[in-house]
C-alpha positions in Angstrom: 48.8 29.1 10.1 52.2 30.9 9.9 54.4 28.8 7.6 57.6 30.7 8.5 57.0 29.9 12.2 55.9 26.3 11.4 59.2 25.7 9.5 61.3 27.3 12.1 59.6 25.1 14.8 60.3 22.0 12.8 63.9 23.0 12.2 64.4 23.8 15.9 63.0 20.4 16.9 65.3 18.6 14.5 68.3 20.7 15.6 67.6 20.0 19.3 67.5 16.3 18.6 70.6 16.2 16.4 72.8 18.6 18.4 71.7 17.1 21.7 72.5 13.6 20.5 75.8 14.6 19.1 77.1 17.2 21.6 75.8 16.2 25.0 78.5 14.2 26.8 76.3 11.3 28.0 73.2 9.4 27.1 71.7 10.4 30.4 72.1 14.1 29.6 70.5 13.5 26.2 67.6 11.7 27.9 67.2 14.7 30.3 67.0 16.9 27.2 64.3 14.7 25.8 62.3 14.8 29.1 62.5 18.6 29.1 61.4 18.9 25.5 58.5 16.7 26.2 57.5 18.5 29.4 57.7 21.9 27.7 55.7 20.8 24.7 53.0 19.1 26.8 52.6 21.9 29.4 52.2 24.4 26.5 50.0 22.4 24.2 47.5 21.6 27.0 47.7 24.9 28.9 48.7 23.0 31.9 50.5 24.5 34.9 50.6 24.6 38.6 50.3 28.3 39.3 47.1 28.5 37.3 45.4 26.1 39.7 45.0 29.0 42.2 45.2 32.0 39.8 42.5 30.8 37.5 40.2 29.8 40.3 40.6 33.2 42.0 40.3 35.4 38.9 37.9 33.5 36.8 36.2 31.0 39.2 37.2 27.9 37.2 38.7 25.0 39.1 39.1 22.7 36.1 42.9 22.9 36.3 42.9 22.0 40.0 40.7 19.0 39.3 43.0 17.9 36.5 46.0 18.2 38.8 44.3 16.0 41.4 43.7 13.4 38.8 47.3 13.6 37.7 48.7 13.4 41.3 46.6 10.3 42.2 47.3 8.4 39.0 51.0 9.1 39.1 51.1 7.9 42.7 49.4 4.7 41.7 51.9 4.0 39.0 54.8 4.9 41.3 53.5 2.5 43.9 53.8 -0.3 41.3 57.5 0.6 40.9 58.2 0.7 44.6 56.3 -2.4 45.7 58.8 -5.2 46.4 61.7 -2.9 45.4 64.6 -1.8 47.4 63.6 1.8 48.4 67.3 2.6 48.8 67.6 2.2 45.0 65.3 5.2 44.5 65.9 8.8 45.4 62.4 9.4 46.8 61.5 12.9 47.8 60.1 12.2 51.3 60.5 15.7 52.5 60.5 16.9 56.1 57.3 18.0 57.7 58.1 21.2 59.7 57.6 24.9 59.9 59.7 25.4 56.8 57.3 23.3 54.7 54.4 25.5 55.9 56.2 28.8 55.4 57.7 27.7 52.1 54.3 26.7 50.8 52.8 30.0 51.8 55.6 32.0 50.3 55.7 30.0 47.1 51.9 30.3 46.6 52.1 34.0 47.4 54.9 34.6 44.9 53.4 32.7 42.0 50.3 34.9 42.0 52.5 38.0 41.6 54.5 36.5 38.8 51.6 34.4 37.3 53.9 31.4 37.1 55.7 28.8 39.1 59.1 27.0 38.7 58.1 25.0 35.7 55.9 27.9 34.5 58.7 30.4 34.4 60.5 28.3 31.9 57.6 27.8 29.6 56.9 31.5 29.9 60.4 32.4 28.8 59.3 31.4 25.3 55.9 33.1 25.4 56.4 36.1 27.7 60.1 36.9 28.0 59.9 40.2 29.9 57.7 38.9 32.7 59.4 35.5 32.9 62.9 36.9 32.5 62.5 39.3 35.5 60.8 36.6 37.5 63.6 34.1 36.8 66.4 36.5 37.8 64.9 37.2 41.2 63.7 33.6 41.6 67.3 32.5 41.1 68.5 35.2 43.6 66.0 33.9 46.2 67.2 30.3 45.7 70.8 31.3 46.0 70.4 33.4 49.1 68.2 30.7 50.6 70.8 27.9 50.1 72.6 28.6 53.4 69.3 28.8 55.3 68.1 25.6 53.8 71.1 23.7 55.1 71.5 25.3 58.5 68.1 26.1 60.0 66.7 23.3 62.1 63.1 24.2 61.3 64.0 23.6 57.6 66.2 20.5 58.0 64.5 18.6 60.8 61.2 16.9 60.6 58.5 17.0 63.3 57.2 13.6 62.4 58.6 10.7 60.4 58.0 7.0 59.7 60.2 3.9 59.9 61.4 3.8 56.3 62.5 7.5 56.4 63.3 8.0 60.1 64.1 11.7 60.8 63.3 12.6 57.2 59.5 12.6 56.7 56.4 10.5 56.4 56.3 7.7 53.8 52.6 6.9 53.7 52.9 3.1 53.1 54.6 2.9 56.6 51.3 4.0 58.1 49.7 0.8 57.0 52.2 -1.9 57.9 54.2 -3.6 55.2 53.9 -5.4 51.9 51.1 -5.0 49.5 48.6 -3.9 52.1 50.8 -0.9 53.0 50.8 0.4 49.4 47.0 -0.2 49.0 46.5 1.8 52.2 48.8 4.6 50.9 47.0 4.7 47.5 43.6 4.8 49.3 44.7 7.7 51.4 46.2 9.5 48.3 42.9 8.9 46.5 41.0 10.3 49.5 43.1 13.5 49.5 42.6 13.8 45.7 38.9 13.3 46.0 38.7 16.0 48.7 40.6 18.4 46.5 38.2 17.7 43.6 35.1 18.0 45.9 36.3 21.3 47.4 37.2 22.6 43.9 33.7 21.8 42.5 32.0 23.4 45.5 34.0 26.6 45.1 33.3 26.7 41.3 29.6 26.1 42.0 29.5 28.9 44.6 31.1 31.3 42.1 28.6 30.4 39.4 25.7 30.9 41.8 27.1 34.3 42.9 27.4 35.3 39.2 31.2 35.8 39.6 32.2 32.9 37.3 34.0 34.4 34.3 35.8 31.4 32.9 39.3 31.2 31.5 40.1 32.0 27.8 42.4 29.0 27.3 39.9 26.6 28.8 37.2 28.0 26.5 39.6 27.4 23.6 40.1 23.8 24.7 36.4 23.2 24.9 35.9 24.6 21.5 38.6 22.4 20.1 36.8 19.3 21.5 33.5 20.4 19.9 35.2 21.1 16.6 36.9 17.7 16.6 33.6 16.0 17.4 31.9 17.9 14.5 34.6 16.8 12.1 34.2 13.2 13.1 30.4 13.4 12.6 30.8 15.1 9.2 32.6 11.9 7.9 35.0 14.1 5.8 37.6 12.0 4.0 40.9 11.9 5.7 43.9 13.4 3.9 47.3 13.0 5.4 48.9 15.9 3.6 46.4 18.6 4.5 46.0 21.7 6.6 43.4 19.9 8.7 45.8 17.1 9.5 48.6 19.6 10.4 46.3 21.5 12.7 45.2 18.3 14.4 48.8 17.2 14.9 50.4 20.5 16.0 47.9 23.3 16.5 44.7 22.1 18.1 45.0 22.5 21.9 45.0 19.3 23.9 42.6 18.9 26.8 44.0 19.3 30.3 43.3 15.6 30.9 45.3 14.7 27.8 48.1 16.9 29.1 48.0 15.3 32.5 48.2 11.8 31.0 51.3 12.8 29.0 53.0 14.4 32.0 52.3 11.1 33.9 53.9 9.2 31.1 57.0 11.4 31.1 57.3 11.3 34.9 57.0 7.5 34.9 59.7 7.2 32.3 61.9 9.6 34.4 61.4 7.5 37.5 62.2 4.3 35.6 65.3 5.7 33.9 66.8 7.9 36.7 65.2 6.4 39.9 64.3 9.9 40.9 61.6 12.5 40.3 61.1 15.8 38.7 63.0 18.8 40.1 63.3 22.3 38.7 64.2 25.1 41.0 67.7 24.3 42.5 69.4 25.1 39.1 68.0 28.6 39.3 70.3 29.3 42.3 73.2 27.6 40.5 72.7 29.9 37.5 72.6 33.0 39.7 75.8 31.9 41.3 77.4 31.4 37.9 76.2 34.8 36.8 78.0 36.2 39.9 81.1 34.4 38.7 81.0 36.1 35.3 81.3 39.4 37.2 84.5 38.3 38.9 83.3 36.6 42.1 85.4 33.4 42.6 83.7 30.0 42.5 85.1 29.3 46.0 83.3 32.4 47.4 80.1 31.6 45.6 80.1 28.1 46.9 81.2 29.1 50.5 78.3 31.5 50.8 75.8 29.0 49.5 77.2 26.3 51.8 77.4 24.0 48.7 80.2 22.1 47.0 82.4 24.0 44.6 81.6 21.5 41.9 77.9 22.5 42.0 78.8 25.9 40.5 81.8 24.8 38.5 79.9 22.2 36.5 79.2 23.6 33.0 75.6 24.3 32.1 75.2 21.5 29.6 76.8 18.9 31.9 74.3 19.5 34.7 71.3 17.1 34.2 68.5 19.3 35.6 69.9 22.4 33.9 69.8 20.5 30.6 66.2 19.3 31.4 65.1 22.9 32.2 66.7 24.1 28.9 64.7 21.4 27.2 61.4 22.8 28.8 62.1 26.2 27.3 63.0 24.7 23.9 60.0 22.4 24.0 57.7 25.3 24.6 59.2 27.3 21.8 58.9 24.4 19.4 55.2 24.0 20.4 54.3 27.7 19.8 56.2 27.8 16.6 54.7 24.7 15.2 51.3 26.2 16.0 52.3 29.5 14.5 51.4 31.4 17.6 54.7 33.0 18.7 54.1 36.6 19.8 56.0 39.0 22.0 54.7 41.0 25.0 56.4 44.1 26.4 53.7 46.5 27.6 54.4 46.1 31.3 54.7 49.0 33.8 57.6 49.5 36.2 55.1 48.6 39.0 54.3 45.3 37.3 58.0 44.5 36.9 58.5 45.2 40.6 55.7 42.7 41.4 57.3 40.1 39.1 60.6 40.6 40.9 58.9 40.3 44.3 57.1 37.1 43.1 60.4 35.6 42.0 62.1 36.3 45.4 59.2 34.9 47.4 59.1 31.7 45.3 62.9 31.4 45.5 63.1 31.6 49.2 59.9 29.5 49.5 61.6 26.6 47.6 64.5 26.6 50.1 62.3 26.5 53.2 60.0 23.8 51.7 62.9 21.9 50.2 61.3 22.1 46.7 59.0 24.0 44.4 55.7 23.1 42.6 57.3 19.9 41.3 60.0 19.3 44.0 57.8 19.9 47.0 54.4 19.1 45.5 54.1 16.8 42.5 57.1 14.6 43.1 56.5 14.0 46.8 52.8 13.2 46.2 53.9 10.8 43.5 56.4 9.3 45.8 53.7 8.8 48.5 55.1 11.4 50.8 52.6 13.2 53.1 54.6 16.4 52.8 53.4 17.0 49.3 49.7 17.3 50.4 50.7 19.6 53.3 52.6 21.8 50.9 49.5 21.9 48.6 47.3 23.2 51.4 49.6 26.1 52.2 50.5 26.8 48.6 46.8 27.3 47.9 46.5 29.5 51.1 49.5 31.6 50.0 48.0 31.9 46.5 44.7 33.2 47.9 46.6 35.7 50.1 48.7 36.8 47.2 45.8 37.1 44.9 44.0 39.4 47.4 47.0 41.6 47.8 47.7 41.7 44.0 44.1 42.8 43.5 44.6 45.7 45.9 47.8 46.8 44.2 46.3 46.7 40.7 
């Protein structure tokens, strides 16, 4: 334990709650901050992320994270279906994304880029608190890619138009309940199809991991080994029947230090996502603010807001809105703060800086690929993958296939450049 870090983490958590409640202009902005704090804490405490689903499998042979994500996707979709059944779909901003070449290319580019930067859109924010040099460079070029991709996203037919759609979202995408008629039966069918896709993902993941074990190329993942050890230690403590003491080092470690399992992390993400849907009637997005921030950085160097907005083909208000008045920017800030709180409470804050110029170039390339990829696919790992799948959109599963393909391609190329 590191008492200085522990106290700093507690103070930061208290400050975030007090200052957020007092200074943010609306309750919704404060709620977005709370969502972000929760997401950052959970992602960090459970070593959960989207980029690792491919990176860990390729480098270490472990597919435990991919299997956990499949569980998370399917269960979130089941809960979302409960909200949407017998509801007015127009009341929800569901992310039923277009199915087109942009979705395919964007998935490939995003998967390719995340292997170079070892993070994704949500991951770059958690990594800002744990690996600032890598995440900082990635975020700058990620933002550049998003900003430069804005006009392409709004003007290219192969990004805006869909090749196939269903009745509820004509000319927008495929809402899977439409494939099975209407009413309760349609949602049962959509959930069954979602569960089938998830089961296929788990089956293929297990087959791949088994193949790596048989070939002797399974190396495991350090964080997963740490999680498994934490479970064993907890079980041993229960068996020992040691008296419980509230004010003790053991209790503190159990509350703030011991890693959560990935399944525990997935359940907590599902809870936050569900609360987000209930309170805001929309899903989890992350990458669009990166482009806004890049445009605002340009404004600090003298570029007018009108010029920034005109190039991006976006409203002036999008770039003129102050940082802490933009809901998703506040939520993203919360993710960074939540991560920092987590590592400080655990006493594990450390700094990394031993990267070569070549590595920084790869981080920059990864950020650019991910930035452009989000514009072509109309979202990132949460906006084109998790939220659409949770919203019963077929586009999310298609994005997943090409994200994995891009991740494999990127991993192979990264290995050659190492």
